[in-house]
N, C-alpha and C positions, 0 to 999 in steps of 0.2 A: 674918743680917739683910741682908747685902749682896745675896744671891741673891733674897731675898724682894722687896726693893725693885726689883731688875731685872725680876723676873717680873711684878710689879704694873704697872710702867711699860710693859712689853711688851704686857700684856693691855689696858691702857687705850688705847695707841696702836692696837692691832689693832681694838678696838671702835670707835674714832673713824673709822678708815679704812673699816670695814665699814658704818657708818651713813652716811658720806659717799657711798660707792658706791651704797647703796640709795636715797639721796636723788636722786642725779643719773642713775640708771639704774632707773627704776621698772618694775615688772612690766607686761607688755602686757595691756591689757584684752581680754576675750573675750566675744562674744555668740553667740547661735545663731539660725538661721533654718531653718524647716521647708520646705526647697526642694521636697521630694517632694510636699507638699500643693499647693503653687503649681503645680507641673508637672502634677499630676493634674487640677486644675481647668481648666488650659489644654487638656489632652488631651480632657476631656469636651466642652469648647466646640468643639474642632475636629471631634470625632466627630459632634456634632450637625449640623455644617455639611456633612459628607460625604453625598452623595446618589448612589444608583446611576445610572450613565450620565452622570456629570458631564462637561462638555466640558473641553477642555484649558485654556482660559482660566480656568475656575473652579478647576481643580486647581493651576494656577500661582499663583492668588490665595491659595489655602490655604497653599501652600508659602511664599509671601512673608510671609504673616501669621505663620506659625510661626517663620520666620527673624527677623522683626521682634520677636516676643515674646522670643526668646533674647537679642537685643541689648538690648532694654529691661530684661530681667531682670538682665543684667550691669551695666547702668548704674544700676539701682535698688540693687543690692547694693553697688556702689562708693559711691553717695551715702550709703547708710545707714552704711557702714563709716567714711566721712569724718565724718558727723554725730556718731557715737558715739565716734570715735577709737579704734576697737577692731577686732580681727580677728574675722571672722564664720565660724562653723563650721556646716556642715550638721548639723541636729539628728540625722540618721540616723548620723552619725559619732561621736556622743557615747555612750560605752559605759555610763557610770553617772552619773546626775544624780537622786539619790533623790527629792527633793521637787520637782524641776523648777524650783526657784527659785534654784539656785546661779548659773546663767548667765542673764543677761537675754535675753528672746526678742524679736527684732525682726521676726518674720514679718508681723505686722499692718502695720508701717511699710513693709515692702517691698510688700505688697499695695496699700497706699494710693498709693505712688509708681507702681506698675504701672497702676493704674486711672486715674491722672491723665494718662497718656500716650496 
């Protein structure tokens, strides 16, 4: 009986500490963003602006536009991550998400922030 009581008390104390740990160290939230579709849309836009025989100033303007897009994408991803309080994964990096509903998709929110800039 003595060993049973000791085992029971040990189990209860262990469960208490495990629950306390989970309460104060919650799991990180994760969301996904389809970065490839955002980049492909930008690529199509840039391709439509490329003309044969463009002068150097127009080429530099396109390069500056692409650079600004990259910076704005980084800012938008950072803002969405801060808004949701989660880590964002590129949807191409997700190996298996059977129904597509396990991780919340923040692609549209990133697009909205990108269009506002």
